[in-house]
C-alpha positions in Angstrom: -35.3 45.6 22.2 -32.4 46.9 20.3 -31.5 44.4 17.0 -27.7 43.9 18.6 -29.6 41.7 21.2 -28.8 38.3 21.4 -32.0 37.0 22.7 -34.6 37.4 20.5 -38.5 36.4 22.4 -41.6 35.1 19.7 -44.9 34.4 22.0 -47.0 31.4 20.4 -50.7 30.7 20.2 -50.5 28.4 22.7 -48.7 31.0 25.4 -45.3 29.6 25.5 -42.9 31.7 24.7 -39.8 30.9 23.1 -36.6 32.9 23.7 -34.0 32.5 20.7 -29.8 32.8 21.6 -28.3 34.5 18.6 -25.3 36.3 19.3 -24.7 38.9 16.6 -21.8 38.4 13.8 -20.1 35.1 15.6 -20.6 31.6 14.5 -21.1 30.3 18.0 -23.3 31.4 20.6 -20.7 32.7 24.3 -22.4 34.2 27.0 -20.9 37.7 27.5 -21.3 39.7 30.9 -23.2 42.3 29.0 -26.3 39.6 28.3 -27.3 39.4 31.9 -29.2 42.6 31.2 -30.5 41.4 27.7 -31.6 38.1 29.3 -33.5 39.9 32.0 -35.2 42.2 29.6 -36.6 39.2 27.6 -38.2 37.4 30.0 -40.0 40.5 32.0 -41.3 41.0 28.3 -42.6 37.4 28.5 -44.2 37.6 31.9 -46.0 40.2 30.8 -48.2 38.2 29.6 -51.0 37.3 31.6 -51.3 33.6 30.5 -48.1 32.6 29.5 -47.9 29.3 30.0 -43.6 29.2 30.0 -40.6 29.6 28.3 -38.3 27.3 25.9 -34.5 28.6 25.6 -33.2 27.3 22.1 -30.7 28.5 19.7 -30.7 30.4 16.7 -27.1 28.6 15.2 -26.8 25.7 13.5 -24.2 24.4 15.2 -24.4 25.4 18.8 -26.6 25.9 21.8 -24.3 28.1 23.9 -20.7 26.8 23.6 -19.8 28.2 27.2 -18.4 32.0 28.6 -16.6 34.2 26.6 -13.1 33.4 27.9 -12.1 37.4 27.1 -14.4 38.4 30.3 -11.9 36.5 32.1 -8.6 37.9 30.5 -10.2 41.1 31.2 -9.8 40.9 35.1 -6.6 42.3 36.8 -8.1 40.7 40.5 -9.3 37.7 41.6 -12.1 39.8 43.2 -13.0 41.1 39.5 -13.7 37.2 38.5 -15.1 36.5 42.0 -17.7 39.4 40.6 -17.9 38.3 37.4 -19.1 34.5 38.9 -21.6 36.4 41.2 -23.1 38.1 38.4 -23.4 35.0 36.3 -25.0 33.4 39.4 -27.7 36.0 39.4 -28.7 35.6 36.0 -28.6 31.8 36.4 -30.8 32.1 39.8 -33.6 34.4 38.6 -33.9 31.8 35.6 -34.3 28.9 38.1 -36.6 31.1 40.2 -39.0 31.7 38.0 -42.7 30.2 38.6 -43.5 28.5 35.5 -41.7 25.3 33.6 -38.3 26.9 31.4 -37.3 24.0 28.9 -33.6 24.0 27.7 -34.1 23.0 23.8 -30.3 21.5 23.2 -28.7 21.6 19.6 -24.9 21.5 19.3 -22.6 22.1 21.9 -24.2 23.0 25.7 -20.6 23.4 27.3 -19.4 25.4 30.6 -21.4 28.9 31.1 -24.1 27.3 28.7 -24.6 24.0 30.5 -24.8 26.0 33.5 -27.8 28.0 32.0 -29.4 24.5 31.2 -29.2 23.5 34.5 -30.8 26.4 35.9 -34.0 25.2 33.6 -36.6 23.4 34.6 -36.2 20.6 32.5 -33.3 20.2 29.2 -34.1 18.3 26.3 -31.7 17.5 23.7 -31.0 16.4 19.8 -30.0 13.3 19.0 -27.6 14.6 16.6 -23.7 13.8 16.5 -22.9 17.9 16.9 -24.5 17.9 20.4 -22.3 17.4 23.1 -22.9 18.7 26.9 -20.2 19.2 29.9 -18.3 21.5 31.6 -15.0 21.6 30.5 -13.8 25.0 32.6 -10.8 22.1 34.6 -9.2 22.4 30.7 -8.6 25.8 31.5 -7.4 25.5 35.3 -11.2 26.9 36.3 -14.2 25.9 37.8 -17.9 26.3 36.9 -18.5 29.4 38.0 -22.3 30.4 37.6 -23.6 28.0 39.6 -22.9 24.5 38.2 -20.5 23.1 41.2 -24.2 23.4 43.2 -26.4 22.2 40.6 -25.0 19.5 38.7 -24.2 17.3 41.9 -27.9 17.7 43.4 -29.2 17.1 39.6 -27.0 13.6 39.0 -25.1 12.6 41.7 -22.2 13.8 43.4 -20.1 10.7 42.0 -21.4 11.5 38.5 -21.0 15.4 38.7 -17.3 15.1 40.2 -16.6 12.7 37.2 -17.6 15.5 34.7 -16.2 18.0 36.0 -12.7 16.9 37.1 -11.9 15.7 33.8 -13.9 18.2 31.9 -15.1 15.3 29.5 -18.1 15.9 27.3 -21.5 13.8 27.1 -23.6 12.7 23.8 -27.3 12.9 24.0 -27.5 9.3 24.9 -25.2 9.2 27.4 -26.4 12.8 29.2 -30.0 11.0 29.1 -28.8 7.9 30.8 -27.3 10.1 33.4 -30.2 12.0 33.7 -28.4 15.2 32.4 -31.1 15.8 29.9 -34.7 14.7 30.3 -35.4 13.7 27.1 -33.8 13.1 23.3 -34.9 13.5 20.2 -34.7 13.9 16.3 -33.6 17.8 15.5 -36.3 17.9 13.4 -38.7 18.0 16.3 -36.5 19.7 18.9 -38.8 22.7 19.5 -42.2 21.1 19.6 -41.2 18.6 21.7 -39.8 21.2 24.1 -43.1 23.0 23.7 -44.9 20.2 25.1 -42.9 19.9 28.0 -43.6 23.4 28.8 -47.3 22.9 28.2 -47.6 19.5 30.7 -46.2 22.0 33.5 -43.9 21.3 36.1 -42.7 17.6 36.3 -41.8 16.0 39.8 -37.7 14.7 39.0 -36.9 11.4 39.3 -35.3 9.9 42.2 -31.5 9.8 41.9 -30.1 6.2 41.5 -29.4 4.2 44.5 -25.8 4.8 44.8 -26.0 8.5 44.4 -28.6 8.5 47.0 -26.3 6.2 49.4 -23.6 8.9 48.6 -25.5 12.0 50.4 -25.3 11.0 53.8 -21.9 12.0 55.4 -20.5 8.2 55.3 -21.2 7.6 51.5 -20.0 11.4 50.9 -16.6 11.1 52.4 -15.9 7.6 50.6 -16.8 9.3 47.5 -14.4 12.5 48.3 -11.8 10.1 49.2 -11.7 8.4 46.4 -12.0 11.1 44.0 -9.4 13.3 45.7 -7.1 10.1 45.9 -7.6 9.3 41.9 -7.1 12.7 40.9 -4.3 13.5 42.6 -2.8 10.2 41.3 -3.6 11.7 37.4 -2.7 15.5 38.4 0.4 15.4 40.5 -0.9 18.5 42.2 0.0 20.2 38.9 -3.5 21.5 38.5 -5.1 23.7 41.5 -8.7 23.8 39.8 -9.3 20.0 40.5 -8.3 20.7 44.6 -10.9 23.7 44.1 -14.0 21.5 42.5 -13.9 18.7 45.2 -14.0 21.4 48.1 -16.6 23.8 46.5 -18.6 20.5 46.0 -18.4 19.2 49.0 -18.9 22.1 50.7 -22.0 23.4 48.9 -23.3 19.7 50.0 -22.6 19.6 53.5 -23.5 23.7 54.3 -26.3 24.3 51.7 -26.2 25.9 47.9 -26.5 29.5 49.3 -22.7 28.6 51.2 -21.7 26.6 48.2 -22.3 29.4 45.8 -20.1 32.2 47.7 -17.6 29.4 47.9 -18.0 28.9 44.3 -17.4 32.4 43.5 -14.5 33.2 45.6 -12.8 29.9 44.5 -13.6 30.7 40.7 -11.9 34.4 41.6 -8.6 32.3 42.8 -8.5 30.1 39.8 -8.0 32.9 37.4 -5.4 34.5 38.7 -3.1 31.3 39.3 -0.4 30.8 36.7 -1.3 27.3 35.9 -5.1 29.3 34.4 -3.2 31.4 32.7 -0.9 29.2 31.0 -4.1 26.6 29.8 -5.9 29.9 28.8 -3.1 31.0 26.4 -3.0 27.6 24.8 -6.4 27.7 24.2 -6.2 31.4 22.5 -3.1 30.2 20.7 -5.0 27.2 19.1 -8.3 29.7 18.4 -6.0 32.3 16.6 -4.2 29.2 15.1 -7.6 28.0 13.3 -8.1 31.1 11.0 -4.4 30.8 9.8 -3.3 29.6 6.2 0.2 29.4 7.3 1.2 31.5 3.9 0.1 34.3 2.5 -2.1 32.3 -0.5 -5.7 31.0 -0.1 -5.9 26.9 -0.4 -6.4 25.2 -3.2 -9.8 23.5 -3.1 -9.2 19.6 -2.3 -11.4 17.3 -3.3 -9.4 13.6 -3.5 -6.9 12.5 -1.3 -3.8 9.7 -2.3 -1.6 7.7 0.9 1.3 5.6 -0.5 2.3 3.2 2.0 -0.4 1.0 4.0 1.7 0.8 7.1 0.6 2.1 10.8 1.0 5.8 9.8 -0.3 5.4 6.3 -3.7 3.5 7.7 -3.7 6.3 10.5 -3.4 8.9 7.6 -6.2 7.2 5.7 -8.6 6.7 8.1 -8.5 10.5 9.8 -8.5 12.0 6.2 -11.5 9.9 5.2 -13.5 10.1 8.8 -12.9 13.5 9.4 -11.8 15.6 7.0 -14.8 13.1 4.7 -12.5 13.1 1.6 -11.8 10.2 -0.8 -8.6 8.7 -0.1 -7.1 5.7 -1.9 -4.0 4.1 -0.9 -1.0 2.6 -2.8 0.9 -0.4 -1.3 3.2 -2.4 -3.0 1.0 -5.4 -2.1 -2.7 -6.2 -1.2 -1.4 -7.2 2.3 -0.4 -3.7 3.3 -3.9 -2.2 1.5 -5.5 -4.8 4.0 -3.7 -3.8 7.1 -4.9 0.0 6.5 -8.4 -1.0 5.7 -8.6 -3.3 8.5 -7.2 -0.2 11.2 -9.9 2.0 10.2 -12.9 -1.0 10.1 -11.5 -1.9 13.6 -11.4 1.7 15.0 -14.7 2.2 13.1 -16.4 -0.7 14.7 -15.2 0.5 18.3 -17.1 3.7 18.0 -20.4 1.6 16.6 -19.9 -0.3 19.7 -19.6 2.5 21.9 -22.8 3.7 19.9 -20.9 7.1 19.1 -21.7 6.4 15.3 -24.3 3.7 13.4 -23.3 0.7 11.6 -24.5 2.3 8.6 -22.1 5.6 9.0 -19.2 2.9 9.3 -20.5 1.9 5.8 -20.1 5.2 4.4 -17.2 6.1 6.1 -15.5 2.9 4.7 -16.6 3.3 1.6 -14.4 6.6 0.9 -11.2 4.8 1.8 -10.3 2.4 -1.6 -6.5 1.0 -2.9 -4.5 -0.6 -5.2 -1.0 -2.1 -5.8 -1.1 0.3 -8.8 -1.7 4.1 -9.3 -4.9 3.4 -10.9 -7.4 6.4 -9.8 -4.4 8.7 -8.8 -4.7 10.8 -11.6 -7.7 13.0 -10.0 -5.6 13.0 -6.8 -5.1 16.9 -5.5 -2.7 15.3 -2.7 -0.5 13.0 -2.5 0.9 11.9 1.6 4.1 9.8 1.2 4.3 7.6 4.0 6.8 5.1 3.0 10.2 3.9 5.2 12.4 6.2 6.1 15.1 6.1 2.9 15.7 8.9 1.0 16.2 6.8 -2.7 12.8 5.5 -1.6 11.0 9.0 -1.1 12.6 10.5 -4.0 11.5 7.2 -6.2 8.0 8.0 -4.7 8.1 11.5 -5.9 9.2 10.3 -9.7 6.3 8.1 -9.7 3.7 10.8 -8.2 4.9 13.3 -10.8 4.7 10.6 -13.7 1.3 9.4 -12.2 -0.7 12.2 -11.1 -1.8 15.9 -12.6 0.7 18.5 -12.5 -1.1 20.5 -9.9 -0.8 17.5 -7.4 1.2 18.4 -4.3 3.6 15.6 -2.8 3.5 15.6 1.0 6.5 13.6 2.8 5.9 11.9 6.1 9.4 12.0 7.3 10.3 12.8 10.6 14.1 13.1 9.9 14.7 13.8 6.3 15.1 17.3 4.9 12.3 18.3 2.4 14.9 19.9 0.2 16.7 16.7 -0.5 13.2 14.6 -0.9 12.4 17.6 -3.7 16.3 17.6 -5.2 15.4 16.1 -8.5 11.7 16.8 -8.7 9.9 18.3 -12.2 7.8 20.5 -9.6 9.6 20.5 -6.6 7.2 23.6 -5.8 4.8 21.0 -4.8 6.5 19.3 -2.5 6.3 19.5 1.3 6.5 17.8 4.5 4.3 16.6 6.5 5.1 15.2 9.7 2.2 13.3 11.4 2.8 11.3 15.2 1.5 8.1 16.1 -0.8 7.1 16.6 -2.1 9.3 13.8 -5.8 9.4 15.1 -5.3 10.5 18.5 -1.9 12.6 18.6 -3.2 16.6 17.9 0.0 17.8 16.1 1.4 17.8 12.6 4.4 19.5 11.6 4.3 21.2 8.2 7.2 22.1 6.7 7.8 23.5 3.1 11.7 24.2 1.7 12.9 27.0 -0.2 11.4 26.5 -3.4 7.9 25.3 -2.2 4.8 27.9 -3.2 2.8 29.8 -1.0 -0.4 27.6 -2.0 1.0 24.5 -1.4 1.8 25.3 2.1 -1.7 27.0 2.6 -3.2 24.1 1.0 -1.3 21.4 3.0 -2.6 23.3 6.4 -6.1 23.2 5.4 -6.2 20.0 4.6 -4.5 19.0 7.9 -7.0 21.1 9.8 -10.0 19.2 7.8 -7.9 16.0 9.3 -8.8 17.4 13.0 -5.2 18.3 13.1 -3.3 21.4 14.7 -0.4 22.4 12.2 2.4 24.2 12.6 4.5 25.5 10.0 8.5 24.9 11.0 11.7 25.4 8.8 13.1 22.3 6.6 16.0 21.9 9.0 17.0 18.5 10.7 14.6 17.3 13.4 12.4 20.1 12.4 11.0 21.2 15.5 9.4 18.7 18.1 12.3 15.8 17.3 14.8 18.5 17.9 14.1 19.7 21.2 12.7 16.5 22.1 16.5 14.6 21.5 18.4 16.1 23.9 15.5 15.8 26.8 15.6 11.9 25.8 19.7 11.8 25.7 19.8 13.4 29.2 17.4 10.8 30.6 19.7 8.3 29.2 22.8 10.1 31.1 20.9 9.8 34.2 20.1 5.7 33.4 24.5 6.0 32.6 25.2 7.2 35.9 23.2 5.1 38.0 19.7 6.3 38.4 16.8 3.9 38.4 15.1 3.8 35.2 11.5 4.1 37.2 13.1 7.0 39.2 13.5 8.8 36.0 10.1 8.2 34.3 8.7 9.3 37.8 10.3 12.4 38.1 9.2 13.8 35.2 5.7 13.0 35.2 6.1 14.2 38.4 7.1 17.6 36.9 3.7 17.2 34.2 4.5 15.1 31.0 2.2 12.6 30.5 5.0 10.1 30.6 8.5 9.7 31.3 11.3 10.3 28.9 13.0 6.9 29.0 9.2 5.2 28.4 8.5 7.5 26.0 12.0 6.0 23.8 10.2 2.7 24.5 7.1 3.9 22.8 9.1 5.8 19.9 10.9 2.7 18.9 14.6 2.7 20.5 15.3 2.2 16.7 13.9 5.2 15.3 15.4 7.4 18.5 19.0 6.1 17.4 18.3 6.7 13.9 17.4 10.2 14.0 20.5 10.9 16.6 23.0 10.9 14.0 21.3 13.2 11.8 20.8 16.1 14.5 24.5 15.4 15.9 26.1 16.0 12.1 23.4 19.0 12.2 23.9 20.9 15.2 27.2 19.0 16.7 28.3 17.1 20.1 25.4 18.3 22.0 23.2 16.0 20.3 25.8 12.6 20.6 23.7 9.7 21.9 25.1 8.1 24.5 27.1 4.8 23.8 24.2 3.2 25.6 22.5 2.9 22.9 24.1 0.8 20.1 24.6 -1.9 23.4 20.9 -2.1 23.7 20.2 -2.3 19.9 22.3 -4.8 19.5 20.3 -6.8 22.3 17.6 -6.3 19.7 15.6 -4.0 22.1 13.4 -1.8 20.0 11.0 -1.3 23.2 7.2 -1.7 22.9 6.9 -2.7 19.0 8.8 -6.0 19.9 8.1 -6.3 24.0 11.7 -5.7 24.9 12.9 -2.5 25.5 14.0 -0.7 28.9 10.5 -2.0 30.2 9.4 -5.3 29.0 5.6 -5.3 28.4 2.3 -7.4 28.7 2.3 -10.2 26.5 6.2 -10.6 26.8 6.2 -14.1 29.2 4.3 -14.0 32.1 4.1 -10.3 32.4 0.4 -9.0 33.1 1.5 -5.2 33.2 4.8 -2.9 31.9 7.7 -3.2 34.5 11.6 -2.1 34.1 13.6 -5.4 32.7 16.4 -5.1 35.0 18.2 -7.5 32.6 18.9 -4.0 30.6 21.6 -2.5 33.6 24.2 -5.0 32.9 23.8 -5.3 29.4 24.6 -1.2 29.6 27.4 -2.0 33.3 25.1 -0.2 35.7 24.2 -0.6 38.9 21.2 1.3 39.7 21.0 3.6 42.8 18.9 6.5 43.0 21.4 9.6 44.0 19.8 12.9 42.5 16.0 13.8 44.0 13.5 14.4 41.1 13.5 17.9 40.8 17.1 17.4 40.1 16.5 15.0 37.7 13.4 16.9 35.6 15.6 20.0 35.9 18.3 18.7 33.7 16.2 17.0 31.0 13.8 20.1 31.0 16.7 22.8 30.8 18.0 20.9 27.8 14.9 20.9 26.3 14.0 24.4 26.8 17.7 25.9 26.0 16.7 24.0 22.5 13.7 25.8 21.9 15.3 28.7 22.3 17.6 28.2 19.8 14.7 26.8 17.8 12.8 30.2 17.5 16.6 31.9 17.2 17.3 30.4 14.2 13.4 30.7 12.5 13.1 26.9 12.5 9.6 27.8 14.3 7.5 31.1 13.4 6.6 32.4 16.9 7.0 31.1 20.7 3.4 30.6 20.2 4.2 28.3 17.2 6.9 27.0 19.6 4.3 26.2 22.5 1.8 24.8 20.9 4.4 22.1 19.0 5.8 21.2 22.2 2.6 20.6 24.4 0.3 18.8 21.2 3.4 16.9 20.0 5.4 15.7 22.9 3.1 16.3 26.3 4.8 19.2 27.5 2.8 19.8 30.6 -0.1 21.9 29.7 -0.4 23.8 32.9 3.3 25.6 32.1 1.9 26.9 28.7 4.5 25.3 26.9 8.2 26.0 26.7 8.1 29.4 26.1 5.7 30.4 28.3 7.3 28.5 31.2 10.4 30.8 30.7 8.9 33.6 30.8 7.0 32.6 34.2 10.4 31.6 35.3 12.2 34.2 33.8 15.3 34.3 31.5 17.6 35.0 33.9 16.9 32.0 36.2 17.1 29.9 33.0 20.3 31.1 32.3 21.6 30.8 35.8 20.4 27.5 36.2 21.6 25.8 32.7 25.5 27.7 33.5 25.5 26.0 37.0 24.5 22.5 35.4 27.3 23.3 32.5 29.5 23.4 35.4 28.8 20.6 36.8 28.0 18.2 34.1 29.2 19.8 30.5 29.1 22.3 28.0 25.9 20.9 26.7 24.2 23.1 29.1 25.8 26.0 28.0 23.0 28.3 27.8 22.3 29.7 23.9 23.3 33.3 23.0 19.4 34.4 22.6 18.5 33.5 26.0 21.7 35.1 27.4 20.5 38.4 25.5 17.2 38.2 26.8 18.2 37.2 30.3 20.4 40.5 30.0 17.7 43.0 28.4 15.2 41.1 30.7 12.6 40.1 27.9 10.0 38.0 27.3 9.1 36.0 24.5 5.2 37.1 25.3 4.2 40.7 25.8 1.4 40.5 28.0 -1.5 43.2 27.8 -4.0 41.6 30.1 -3.7 39.3 33.2 -1.4 37.1 30.4 -3.9 36.3 27.9 -3.9 38.4 24.9 -0.5 38.3 24.0 1.7 39.9 21.0 3.8 37.0 20.3 7.7 37.6 19.3 7.5 36.2 15.9 11.0 35.7 13.0 9.6 38.6 11.2 9.2 41.1 13.2 11.1 40.2 16.3 14.1 37.8 16.1 15.4 37.5 19.4 18.7 39.1 18.5 17.1 42.0 16.6 13.9 43.4 18.3 -2.2 14.3 26.1 1.8 9.7 24.6 3.9 8.7 21.3 5.9 10.4 18.1 7.5 9.1 14.8 
């Protein structure tokens, strides 16, 4: 066998063949089209042993079994037929494995996802480790696809249609015990005995399959099947609003296979896979995948990050507690909280304890692991222990004088190399650093709330921030499990700047008489996770109105907030935080669920009556966001269209199936965007005037992404080489 093969065979004395998967020069195993021949060759070599008892398939990588198929194969497909053929090739390999006359056991440790799980499903048995790194799932739907190597047919027959649909339609992954309970694996063992346990299963020979649970057996009949698919279709459409074609295809293909047999199901699966590969939704989702993968390798500056050993956090409030939590539990770094009183420290510690306790209750971690992670978090009302902090994150009130005071105190009590990172949502970093002795160590690090759930952070250097400070801050954000984008030190940075005109336009619709729930529903139908009015309630109406004047002063009247904001605030409506906003929330009086607070209409002198259709409302709000996003790129607030798309999707929930503002503009065309904005300008005013950069794009018929293959591999317009004129929600 060639040295470059990803599959290596070792024959044991007990006549069990062990096939080790180890893709050369890659951190994780992924399946590639060229592996089909290698798999067949290694199996044929094993079969040359006349006493072969069976095979174990195991990974040679420390943290993954097979993390999925190589997405680059899909990017290389120029037609639905090519993608369908790719799926058929994968099905053939899996069918070859499933048809072997002896036991084949998949020994799983680490990520077993997508094509990796489809390979495991083709084996006669599966055994996995109890390790925290072990995850099993079919997440193809998150790329706008469905499992294309037999997964839609094998999984329902193994664990039942209802459970299989739940996995495939959500793309969620399972831990070892969850997979065992569901019947996805036959056993779960400590990592140290994985191979021997798998070999023992081979030597026992073929074992009878356990019967499905009663509920799943009932679902196999025509009546039960009809009920399950009707329910699954209704629930899925309620969540996706018809924006994700892959979910409809999954439902169709699974049902087809159950009603017409596996062979017909495989054919339907391959055809549907080919069709989905060519959809704009899948291309957009894969674009985001490639973008986030590329960003993982970047430092954010031309410098190597400094080593980080200990972190400090100033402020034990909601943001400070969340930052401390992700620093300790995800980055694994000791973190010390400084607050002006013990109550703040206790609040932050309680937040971490309660969050970890939920994981213990769900059996995601053990109580001992909770204790270990809590031991990384400490606090004090003084600066004791801060001399050894490599980076201090400030999360105090949004007050410039207070933040400057924090800078002075950190410079007094910490080491000369200590980085000061401010979690500000609106204040210029240059102003925060204005009185600093070491301004090169000052940077912005804007988290979004809730910190443990929101994936984005904005990293904001000011003019004299040194490159290593940027690189080190980006590295910390990644260790915390975040996706960082580096943005310029301009008012509102990027995310809040594009969000403000979007929310303002929604408010103008309210003042024109559109019902609040009608507006929110329009944007949810468009693809946002929540509507703009509900989002404002979640952010805090007081927080939103504090940012608006800063943006208006910096960029002019297009950021002027509608006068109704002031009336709402004067009525002590802050949103969810005090149970009174545009909505009322459970816990406020007799309410059991959130609903519009109709008393707000007379307050803002409006009689609600729907006049615009949902698409018109969505168009107005989204076009304001697109226009501002292009301005941000043209003004070099963001480095590239890619960063702008990631920021919008991960920061404010811009519909992922549209790929982000810039991907969406490319999809519908700059000319169409300019035309739409111009029409809206004539109807509603100058705030809709298309920016100069967009007009240039339209005139020159340019795109933000230069597509190379199937819209997936792209060259990004970045601020260094191509300035346009020259070449899963809450926030805080």
